[in-house]
C-alpha positions as CSV (number, residue, x, y, z in Angstrom):
1,M,100.8,48.0,164.4
2,E,104.1,46.5,165.4
3,L,105.7,47.2,168.8
4,V,107.9,50.2,168.8
5,G,110.9,48.8,170.5
6,E,114.1,50.4,169.2
7,Y,112.1,52.6,166.8
8,L,111.7,55.8,168.9
9,Y,111.5,54.5,172.4
10,R,113.8,52.5,174.6
11,D,112.9,49.0,175.7
12,I,114.1,49.7,179.2
13,I,111.8,51.8,181.4
14,G,113.8,54.6,183.1
15,L,115.6,57.7,182.1
16,S,117.9,57.2,179.1
17,D,119.0,59.1,176.1
18,P,116.5,59.2,173.2
19,L,117.4,57.1,170.2
20,P,119.1,59.6,167.8
21,F,117.1,60.4,164.7
22,P,119.8,59.5,162.2
23,D,119.6,55.8,163.5
24,Y,115.9,56.0,163.8
25,L,115.6,57.0,160.2
26,K,117.5,54.1,158.8
27,P,115.2,52.3,156.4
28,R,114.5,49.4,158.7
29,Y,113.0,51.8,161.3
30,R,110.9,53.7,158.9
31,H,107.1,53.3,158.7
32,K,104.9,54.3,155.9
33,N,103.5,57.4,157.7
34,D,106.6,58.8,159.3
35,F,107.2,61.5,156.7
36,W,105.5,64.7,155.8
37,I,104.4,65.5,152.2
38,T,105.5,69.0,151.1
39,Q,103.4,71.3,149.0
40,E,105.6,70.1,146.1
41,G,104.5,66.6,146.7
42,E,107.9,65.4,148.1
43,R,108.4,63.2,151.2
44,I,110.4,64.8,153.9
45,Y,111.4,63.2,157.3
46,P,111.3,65.4,160.4
47,K,115.1,65.1,160.9
48,D,115.7,66.5,157.3
49,M,113.4,69.6,157.8
50,D,115.2,72.9,158.5
51,D,114.1,74.6,161.8
52,R,111.8,77.0,160.1
53,H,110.0,74.3,158.1
54,L,109.6,72.1,161.2
55,L,108.2,75.0,163.3
56,N,105.8,76.1,160.5
57,T,104.6,72.5,160.0
58,V,103.9,72.0,163.7
59,A,102.2,75.4,163.9
60,M,100.0,74.4,160.9
61,L,99.1,71.1,162.7
62,H,98.2,73.1,165.9
63,H,96.0,75.4,163.9
64,K,94.3,72.5,162.1
65,S,93.9,70.3,165.2
66,P,94.4,72.3,168.4
67,F,93.7,69.2,170.5
68,L,97.0,67.6,169.4
69,S,99.1,70.0,171.4
70,H,96.8,69.8,174.4
71,I,96.9,66.0,174.5
72,Y,100.7,66.0,173.9
73,D,101.3,68.4,176.8
74,E,98.6,67.0,179.1
75,C,100.1,63.5,178.9
76,N,103.6,64.9,179.1
77,A,104.7,62.9,176.1
78,D,108.3,64.3,176.1
79,Q,108.8,62.8,179.6
80,L,107.2,59.5,178.6
81,I,109.5,59.3,175.6
82,L,112.6,60.0,177.7
83,K,111.5,57.3,180.2
84,G,111.2,54.8,177.3
85,I,107.5,54.1,177.9
86,K,106.1,52.2,174.9
87,P,102.9,53.7,173.6
88,I,101.5,50.3,172.6
89,K,101.1,47.6,175.3
90,K,99.4,44.5,174.1
91,H,99.3,42.7,177.4
92,K,97.0,45.1,179.2
93,K,93.4,46.1,178.5
94,R,93.2,49.7,177.4
95,E,90.6,50.6,180.0
96,S,92.9,49.5,182.8
97,L,95.6,51.9,181.8
98,P,96.0,55.3,183.5
99,L,94.4,58.2,181.5
100,R,97.9,59.7,180.8
101,I,99.0,56.4,179.0
102,R,95.7,56.1,177.1
103,Q,96.2,59.7,175.8
104,Y,99.7,58.8,174.8
105,Q,98.5,55.7,173.0
106,T,95.8,57.7,171.2
107,L,98.2,60.3,170.1
108,W,100.6,57.6,168.8
109,E,97.9,55.8,166.9
110,T,96.4,58.9,165.4
111,S,99.3,61.3,164.9
112,R,102.6,59.6,165.1
113,I,104.2,62.1,162.7
114,Y,103.1,64.9,165.0
115,M,104.8,63.2,167.9
116,I,108.0,62.7,165.9
117,M,108.0,66.3,164.8
118,R,107.5,67.5,168.4
119,Y,110.2,65.3,169.6
120,E,112.6,66.5,166.9
121,M,111.8,70.1,168.1
122,K,112.8,69.0,171.6
123,I,116.0,67.5,170.4
124,R,116.9,70.7,168.6
125,G,115.9,72.9,171.5
126,L,113.1,74.7,169.5
127,R,110.0,76.1,171.0
128,G,106.9,76.5,169.1
């Protein structure tokens, strides 16, 4: 997996504005699993979902995998995203990282689309 860099997180650690999703969704930033498949079989990116669709999709993921929300909230992923912490650090051994960062990495590796949807909800000010 490539480093995230400009993708969704900032290179600089510290508070900064999140990368806006329209820039993030330019083809050069897209990854093969950064979209959701609708019941009709069409791809939809989180930024293109209407509020109701986004909330319902996240609610469905919570129902299917309740641990996702728990891990996301426990590691305070919103704050890590805003601080620009990269979820993948190749220069450190995973075991030496704090639990919070390990949870963040696990979430990124297993459910990146979930993180993107949750972050889109945060940008829009939606609660679900």
